[in-house]
C-alpha positions in Angstrom: -6.9 16.5 -11.1 -10.2 17.2 -9.4 -11.8 14.5 -7.2 -15.1 15.4 -8.9 -13.7 14.1 -12.2 -12.9 10.7 -10.7 -15.1 7.9 -12.0 -17.4 6.6 -9.3 -19.0 3.2 -10.3 -17.6 0.1 -8.7 -18.7 -3.4 -9.5 -17.8 -5.7 -6.6 -17.5 -9.4 -7.3 -17.6 -11.9 -4.4 -16.5 -15.5 -4.8 -16.6 -18.5 -2.5 -14.1 -17.8 0.3 -14.6 -17.5 4.1 -13.1 -14.0 3.5 -16.4 -13.0 1.8 -17.5 -11.5 5.1 -14.8 -8.9 4.8 -16.2 -7.8 1.5 -19.2 -6.3 3.3 -16.8 -3.9 5.1 -15.2 -3.1 1.8 -18.6 -2.3 0.2 -19.4 -0.1 3.2 -16.1 1.7 2.8 -16.8 2.4 -0.9 -20.3 3.7 -0.2 -19.1 5.9 2.7 -16.6 7.6 0.3 -19.3 8.4 -2.2 -18.9 5.6 -4.7 -21.8 3.8 -6.4 -21.5 0.1 -5.7 -23.2 -2.9 -7.4 -22.5 -6.5 -6.3 -22.3 -9.8 -8.1 -22.0 -13.0 -6.0 -21.1 -16.4 -7.2 -23.2 -19.3 -5.9 -20.3 -20.4 -3.6 -20.0 -16.8 -2.3 -23.6 -16.9 -1.1 -22.8 -19.9 1.1 -20.7 -17.6 3.3 -22.6 -14.3 3.2 -26.2 -13.7 2.2 -27.0 -11.3 -0.7 -29.2 -9.4 1.8 -26.1 -8.1 3.6 -24.8 -6.4 0.4 -28.2 -5.2 -0.6 -28.5 -3.5 2.8 -25.1 -1.9 2.4 -25.3 -0.8 -1.2 -29.0 -0.1 -1.6 -29.1 -2.2 -4.8 -30.1 -5.8 -5.5 -27.4 -8.4 -5.8 -26.8 -10.2 -9.1 -26.4 -13.9 -8.4 -27.4 -15.8 -11.5 -28.5 -15.2 -15.1 -32.2 -16.0 -14.8 -33.5 -15.3 -11.3 -35.1 -11.9 -12.1 -36.7 -12.8 -15.4 -35.7 -12.4 -19.1 -34.1 -9.0 -18.5 -31.2 -10.7 -16.7 -30.1 -12.4 -19.9 -28.2 -9.1 -20.7 -27.6 -7.9 -17.1 -23.9 -8.7 -17.3 -23.6 -6.6 -20.4 -25.3 -3.7 -18.7 -23.1 -4.0 -15.7 -20.0 -4.2 -17.8 -20.9 -0.9 -19.5 -22.0 0.7 -16.2 -18.8 -0.1 -14.2 -15.8 2.2 -14.0 -13.8 -0.6 -12.3 -14.4 -4.2 -11.4 -13.0 -5.5 -8.1 -13.1 -9.2 -7.2 -12.6 -9.6 -3.5 -12.2 -12.3 -2.4 -10.9 -14.0 -5.5 -10.5 -17.7 -5.1 -8.0 -20.0 -6.9 -11.0 -21.3 -8.9 -12.1 -17.8 -10.0 -8.5 -16.9 -10.9 -8.1 -20.0 -13.1 -11.4 -19.4 -14.8 -10.4 -15.7 -15.5 -7.3 -17.0 -17.2 -9.3 -19.4 -19.3 -11.9 -16.8 -20.2 -14.8 -18.7 -18.8 -18.2 -17.1 -18.6 -20.4 -19.7 -16.7 -21.6 -17.2 -14.1 -22.6 -13.5 -14.2 -19.3 -12.4 -12.5 -17.1 -14.1 -15.1 -19.4 -13.1 -18.0 -19.3 -9.4 -16.9 -15.5 -9.4 -16.6 -15.2 -10.9 -20.0 -17.5 -8.2 -21.4 -16.0 -5.1 -19.7 -13.2 -2.8 -20.9 -12.5 -1.1 -17.5 -9.7 -1.8 -15.0 -10.0 -5.1 -13.2 -8.6 -5.7 -9.7 -8.4 -9.1 -8.0 -7.7 -9.7 -4.3 -6.8 -13.3 -3.8 -7.8 -15.2 -0.6 -7.1 -18.9 -0.1 -5.1 -21.5 1.8 -1.3 -20.7 1.7 -0.6 -24.0 -0.2 -3.2 -23.1 -2.8 -1.9 -19.6 -3.1 1.8 -20.7 -3.5 1.0 -23.5 -5.9 2.8 -23.0 -9.2 -0.4 -23.1 -11.1 -2.0 -20.3 -9.1 1.2 -18.2 -9.3 1.3 -18.8 -13.1 -2.4 -17.7 -13.3 -1.6 -14.5 -11.4 1.3 -13.7 -13.6 -0.9 -14.3 -16.7 -3.5 -12.0 -15.4 -0.9 -9.3 -14.6 0.3 -9.6 -18.2 -3.2 -8.9 -19.3 -3.2 -5.7 -17.2 -5.3 -7.2 -14.4 -4.2 -5.6 -11.1 -3.5 -8.0 -8.2 -4.0 -6.8 -4.6 -1.5 -9.0 -2.9 -2.8 -11.0 0.1 -1.5 -10.6 3.6 0.5 -13.2 5.6 -0.8 -14.5 8.9 -3.2 -16.9 10.5 -5.7 -18.3 8.0 -9.2 -19.6 8.6 -8.0 -23.2 7.6 -5.6 -23.2 10.5 -2.5 -22.7 8.5 -0.2 -19.7 8.7 1.2 -17.9 5.7 0.3 -15.9 2.6 -3.3 -16.1 1.5 -5.3 -13.8 3.8 -7.4 -11.3 2.0 -5.8 -7.8 1.9 -7.4 -5.3 4.3 -10.4 -3.3 3.0 -8.3 -0.1 3.2 -5.6 -1.6 1.0 -8.1 -2.7 -1.6 -9.8 0.7 -1.3 -6.5 2.6 -1.9 -5.6 0.4 -5.0 -9.2 0.9 -6.3 -8.8 4.7 -6.1 -5.4 4.4 -7.9 -7.0 2.3 -10.7 -9.8 4.9 -11.1 -7.5 8.0 -11.2 -5.6 9.7 -14.0 -1.9 9.1 -13.3 -0.5 12.6 -13.9 2.4 11.8 -11.5 3.2 8.4 -13.2 7.0 7.8 -13.1 7.6 10.5 -10.5 9.2 10.0 -7.1 7.6 12.0 -4.3 9.3 12.2 -0.9 7.2 13.5 2.0 7.9 14.1 5.6 5.1 14.3 8.2 4.4 14.3 11.9 6.4 15.8 14.8 9.9 15.0 15.9 10.6 14.2 19.5 13.8 15.5 21.2 14.7 13.4 24.2 15.4 14.9 27.6 15.8 11.5 29.3 14.6 8.0 28.6 10.9 8.9 29.4 10.6 12.7 28.6 10.9 14.7 25.4 10.2 18.0 23.7 7.7 17.9 20.9 4.6 19.6 19.4 0.9 18.9 18.6 1.4 17.7 15.0 -0.8 14.7 14.2 0.9 14.0 10.8 -2.6 13.8 9.1 -1.8 16.4 6.4 1.4 14.5 5.3 -0.4 11.2 5.3 -3.2 12.7 3.1 -0.5 14.0 0.7 1.2 10.6 0.6 -2.2 8.9 -0.3 -2.9 11.5 -2.9 0.5 11.1 -4.6 0.0 7.4 -4.6 -3.5 7.8 -6.1 -2.1 9.8 -8.9 0.5 7.2 -9.9 3.7 8.3 -8.1 6.3 6.3 -6.3 6.1 7.6 -2.7 8.5 7.7 0.2 7.0 8.8 3.5 9.4 9.8 6.3 7.4 10.2 9.4 7.8 11.0 13.1 6.2 9.0 15.9 2.6 9.1 14.7 0.1 6.4 13.5 0.3 6.1 9.7 -2.2 4.2 7.5 -1.1 4.3 3.9 -1.0 1.9 0.9 1.5 -0.9 1.4 3.4 0.2 -1.8 4.4 3.4 -0.1 7.8 3.2 1.5 7.6 4.3 5.1 10.7 5.4 7.0 10.0 6.0 10.7 12.2 8.5 12.6 12.2 10.0 16.1 14.3 13.1 16.2 15.0 16.1 13.9 18.6 14.8 13.2 17.2 11.4 12.2 14.6 13.1 10.0 17.2 15.2 8.2 19.4 12.2 7.5 16.4 10.2 6.2 15.2 13.1 4.0 18.6 13.7 2.5 19.1 10.0 1.8 15.6 9.6 0.2 16.0 12.7 -1.9 19.6 12.5 -3.2 21.3 9.3 -2.2 19.1 6.4 -3.5 20.3 5.2 -6.8 18.0 5.3 -9.8 15.0 6.8 -7.9 16.1 10.3 -6.9 13.2 12.5 -5.9 11.3 14.7 -8.3 9.2 16.4 -5.6 10.0 16.8 -1.9 7.3 18.0 0.5 8.3 19.0 4.1 4.9 18.6 5.8 6.5 17.6 9.2 6.5 19.8 12.3 10.2 19.6 13.2 11.0 20.7 16.8 13.0 23.9 16.6 15.3 23.0 19.5 16.8 19.9 21.2 18.5 19.5 24.6 22.3 19.7 24.5 22.5 16.9 27.0 20.3 13.8 27.1 20.2 12.2 30.5 20.9 8.5 30.5 18.5 7.8 33.4 15.1 9.2 34.3 15.4 12.6 36.1 14.1 12.2 39.7 11.6 14.8 40.8 13.0 14.7 44.3 16.4 15.9 43.0 14.9 19.1 41.6 14.7 20.3 38.0 18.2 20.3 36.4 19.1 23.0 33.8 18.0 22.0 30.3 20.1 23.8 27.8 18.8 23.8 24.2 20.5 24.0 20.8 18.8 24.8 17.5 17.9 21.8 15.3 18.9 21.7 11.6 16.8 23.5 9.0 15.9 20.5 6.9 14.1 22.3 4.1 17.0 24.8 4.0 19.5 21.9 3.8 17.5 20.4 0.9 17.5 23.7 -0.9 21.2 24.2 -0.4 21.9 20.6 -1.6 19.8 21.2 -4.7 21.8 24.3 -5.4 20.9 25.7 -8.9 19.3 22.6 -10.2 15.6 22.8 -11.1 14.8 19.4 -9.5 13.8 18.2 -7.1 11.0 20.7 -6.6 10.8 21.7 -3.0 7.6 22.3 -1.2 7.4 23.4 2.5 4.8 24.3 5.1 4.5 27.4 7.4 2.3 27.4 10.4 1.5 30.5 12.4 -0.8 32.0 15.0 -2.2 35.5 14.9 -3.3 37.3 11.7 -3.5 35.9 8.2 -1.4 38.8 6.8 1.4 37.8 9.2 1.1 34.2 7.9 1.3 35.3 4.2 4.3 37.6 5.0 6.1 34.6 6.6 5.2 32.3 3.6 6.7 34.7 1.1 9.8 35.2 3.2 10.2 31.5 3.7 10.1 30.9 -0.1 13.3 32.9 -0.5 14.9 31.9 2.7 14.5 28.2 2.1 15.1 28.3 -1.7 11.7 26.5 -2.1 9.3 26.4 -5.1 6.0 26.4 -3.2 5.1 27.1 0.4 1.8 26.2 2.0 0.7 28.4 4.9 -1.8 27.4 7.5 -2.9 28.6 11.0 -2.2 26.4 14.0 -5.8 26.4 15.2 -7.1 25.3 11.7 -4.7 22.4 11.4 -3.4 20.7 14.5 -5.2 17.5 15.7 -7.9 18.0 13.0 -9.1 16.1 9.9 -9.7 19.5 8.2 -7.4 22.4 7.2 -7.5 25.8 5.5 -4.4 26.7 3.6 -2.8 29.4 1.3 -0.4 28.3 -1.5 2.3 30.7 -2.7 4.8 29.7 -5.4 7.9 31.5 -6.7 5.9 33.2 -9.5 3.9 35.0 -6.9 0.7 33.1 -7.5 -1.4 32.8 -4.4 -4.3 30.4 -4.0 -6.5 29.9 -1.0 -8.1 26.6 -0.1 -11.1 27.1 2.2 -11.6 24.8 5.2 -12.2 21.3 4.0 -11.0 17.7 4.6 -7.2 17.3 4.4 -7.7 14.7 1.7 -9.3 17.4 -0.5 -6.6 19.9 0.5 -4.1 17.4 -0.7 -5.8 17.3 -4.1 -5.4 21.1 -4.4 -1.8 21.0 -3.3 -0.9 18.4 -6.0 -2.7 20.5 -8.6 -0.4 23.3 -7.7 2.7 21.1 -7.6 1.9 19.8 -11.1 2.1 23.4 -12.3 5.7 23.6 -11.0 6.9 20.9 -13.4 
């Protein structure tokens, strides 16, 4: 699965909702990630945002009716239907959803959708009562039965003054689901459990022992697993996490909490046991023996802080797996110093942890950065180097290697 093979043409349809202004941010997000974007607006959509906004963002003229640009537009919807790799309607009003169910073609957006054979995503946006109305819900179910993907709206304050479901999903959520629709699902039906971020080992109510891990590599891996069709569980330490809403996130604080969460997600959840487990977290090696119940006062002097070793989570997963081939276990090793020392540690860790793949990286290349440089070593002895690049691209290479394990 190479990102270069992903189809890149997105047709963005905008219908008549106040949420149409958010579609400009969505279009900008697509363009910033290298996608080619064309826009079709309904007449009602233009009452909220002008076509010039989207022409400025995408660099292409907006299609708004069948005839405005001369006779050529008589087949414009067919050309766009052939050009697109995915059609995204955001926002999708109750009216547009109903017309999609009926197969109407009275505007260029509906005609293009009727003529295309590519994946279609709709992101509803409307008043809560309209969204929850049985007719709207029935229309959404009918569209799902026809393989139209629905990006569920958020709940919260609506422009109409009501509060409830019906707010357009965030541009990032629509983006993640668009990526998933465009990608080959080579991990379809697989459950991937990932840990990320640091752990914090409390000294007192305000102080703790931790490390510099940002969690960005594990988050990139979770997004990539989702893009490739997997069910994903992300166990994360106290870091900011932005992932698709369908990813199950399990926040933890300490190493003991992370071990319990990883063992549960991997072995103890009925019917969805893990196929692949990736320990991308930076677990604190030690924790204080005693946690003070009140803040330690500086005036009283520094008390002795005795430490005890934290559990080896990857080792525990390997021991629990025993001689079974699944789940496949993937770990990380971070070092300072020389690359040869890192590779020696990676190879030793493969055996010591009973893992299938270990990813080595240098602390200065990884911590607090959006980029990384890694070495991947599996049990067959195969070693691959991924040169410095964005962690999202590193995640692609890692999953290409994981796929070879199965």
